C-alpha positions in Angstrom: -22.5 -42.2 -36.2 -22.3 -43.6 -32.6 -20.0 -46.2 -34.3 -17.6 -43.4 -35.3 -17.7 -42.1 -31.9 -16.8 -45.2 -30.2 -14.3 -45.8 -33.0 -12.5 -42.4 -32.2 -13.0 -43.0 -28.3 -11.4 -46.4 -28.7 -8.6 -45.0 -30.3 -8.1 -42.5 -28.1 -8.2 -44.7 -25.0 -5.4 -47.2 -27.0 -3.2 -43.8 -27.5 -3.3 -42.8 -23.9 -2.7 -46.3 -22.6 0.5 -46.7 -25.1 1.7 -43.2 -24.5 1.7 -42.3 -20.7 4.5 -39.5 -21.4 2.0 -37.7 -23.7 -0.4 -37.9 -21.1 2.0 -36.2 -18.4 3.1 -33.5 -20.8 -0.6 -32.7 -21.5 -1.4 -32.4 -17.9 1.6 -30.5 -17.2 0.8 -28.1 -20.0 -2.4 -27.8 -18.6 -1.2 -26.8 -15.2 1.3 -24.2 -16.4 -1.3 -22.3 -18.4 -3.5 -22.6 -15.4 -0.7 -21.1 -13.0 0.2 -18.4 -15.8 -3.6 -17.3 -15.7 -3.7 -17.2 -12.1 -0.5 -15.0 -12.0 -1.7 -12.6 -14.5 -5.3 -12.5 -13.0 -3.6 -11.9 -9.5 -1.0 -9.6 -10.1 -1.3 -7.9 -13.3 -5.0 -7.3 -13.8 -5.7 -5.5 -10.5 -3.4 -2.8 -11.5 -5.3 -2.5 -14.7 -8.7 -2.3 -12.7 -7.8 0.6 -10.6 -7.1 3.4 -12.9 -5.6 6.8 -12.9 -8.3 8.3 -10.6 -7.6 5.8 -8.0 -4.0 6.1 -8.2 -4.2 10.2 -8.0 -6.6 9.8 -4.9 -4.2 7.2 -3.4 -1.1 9.6 -3.9 -2.8 12.7 -2.6 -4.1 10.9 0.7 -0.4 9.7 1.0 1.1 13.4 0.6 -1.8 14.7 2.8 -1.7 12.5 5.5 2.1 12.7 5.8 2.1 16.2 5.9 -0.7 16.1 8.7 1.4 13.4 10.6 4.7 15.2 10.7 3.4 18.8 11.3 2.5 20.2 14.7 2.9 23.0 17.1 2.7 23.4 20.7 -0.3 25.9 20.4 -2.3 23.6 18.0 -1.5 19.9 19.2 -4.8 18.6 19.7 -6.0 20.1 16.6 -3.1 18.9 14.7 -3.2 15.5 16.2 -6.8 15.3 15.5 -6.3 16.2 11.8 -3.7 13.6 11.5 -5.7 11.0 12.8 -8.4 11.8 10.3 -5.8 10.3 7.7 -5.3 7.0 9.5 -7.1 3.5 10.1 -6.3 0.3 11.7 -3.6 -0.6 14.1 -1.8 2.3 12.8 -4.3 4.6 14.1 -4.3 3.1 17.7 -0.4 2.9 17.6 -0.4 7.1 16.6 -2.6 8.2 19.4 -0.8 6.2 21.9 2.6 7.8 20.6 1.2 11.2 20.4 -0.3 11.0 23.8 2.6 9.5 25.6 5.7 10.8 23.9 5.2 13.6 21.5 2.7 15.8 23.5 4.8 16.1 26.8 7.8 16.7 24.5 6.3 19.5 22.3 4.8 21.3 25.3 7.7 21.1 27.8 10.3 22.0 24.9 8.2 23.8 22.5 8.7 21.5 19.7 7.4 22.9 16.3 7.6 20.5 13.2 6.9 21.5 9.6 6.8 19.0 7.1 6.8 19.2 2.9 6.8 16.5 0.6 9.1 16.8 -1.9 8.4 14.1 -4.3 6.1 10.9 -4.0 5.2 7.8 -6.3 2.7 4.9 -6.0 4.9 1.8 -6.1 2.1 -0.5 -5.6 -1.9 -0.2 -6.3 -4.6 -2.4 -5.9 -8.3 -1.9 -5.9 -8.5 -1.6 -1.9 -5.0 -1.3 -1.0 -2.0 0.9 -2.1 1.7 1.9 -1.2 3.4 4.9 -1.7 7.1 6.1 -1.5 7.0 9.7 -0.3 10.2 11.8 0.3 10.1 14.3 2.8 11.8 17.5 4.1 10.7 18.3 7.5 12.0 21.4 9.6 12.0 21.4 13.4 12.6 24.1 15.9 12.3 24.1 19.8 13.1 26.3 22.8 16.5 24.3 23.1 17.3 24.9 19.6 15.5 28.0 17.9 17.6 27.7 14.8 15.4 25.4 12.2 16.9 22.1 11.6 16.0 20.3 8.4 15.9 16.6 8.1 15.4 14.9 4.5 13.8 11.5 5.0 11.6 8.8 2.7 8.7 6.7 4.3 6.8 3.8 2.7 3.1 4.6 3.3 0.6 1.7 3.0 -3.1 2.7 2.5 -6.3 1.1 2.8 -9.5 2.1 0.8 -12.1 2.4 3.8 -15.4 3.0 2.0 -14.6 5.9 -0.4 -11.4 7.1 1.2 -7.7 6.1 1.3 -6.3 5.9 4.8 -3.0 5.4 6.1 -2.4 2.0 7.6 1.6 2.1 8.2 3.9 4.4 8.1 7.6 2.8 7.5 10.7 4.9 7.2 13.2 3.6 4.3 
C-alpha cells in the first residue's frame, strides 16, 4: 500500500514538473473560486442575514428621524431639536447640534420660521447588520413672519443609519 502511494506521488510530481501550465491553471482556478466565495460572503450574505425585521426598523427610523430633523416651530425649538437629536449619532449629531444652535435657532426665533416635513416615500437601498442606507422623499412646508403663505418644497435625501445597541440612528443626512 505504501508503495502504491509512493508511486502515485511520484507520478503526480513528474506530471507537475512536466506541465507547469496545468499548475498555473489550477492555482488561478482556485484563486478565482476563493475570490468569488469572498465576494458572495461579503456582498450578498450580509443582506440575507439582516431580514425583514431589520429592514422595517431601519426604514421606520429613517422616516421618523427625517421628520424630526426637518420639523420645528419657534415656540417649541428646544423640544423639537432635542427630539431630533434623539434620532442621531456620531459626527452628524455633533454637526446638527452646532448647526441648530448657530444658524437655525436665531433665524427661527427672529423670523418666526416654522417648518413641517412629511415623508412621501422611502426605500432601503442598502442593508447590513450594523448599517443601512435609506432614500427618503420629503415634502416640507415652511412659513415665516416675512412669508406667512406656506411654501412647499419637495426633496430627496440619502439617510445613512448606524445600529447603536438595538436602535437605528442617523449618522449622515445627504440631499440627493
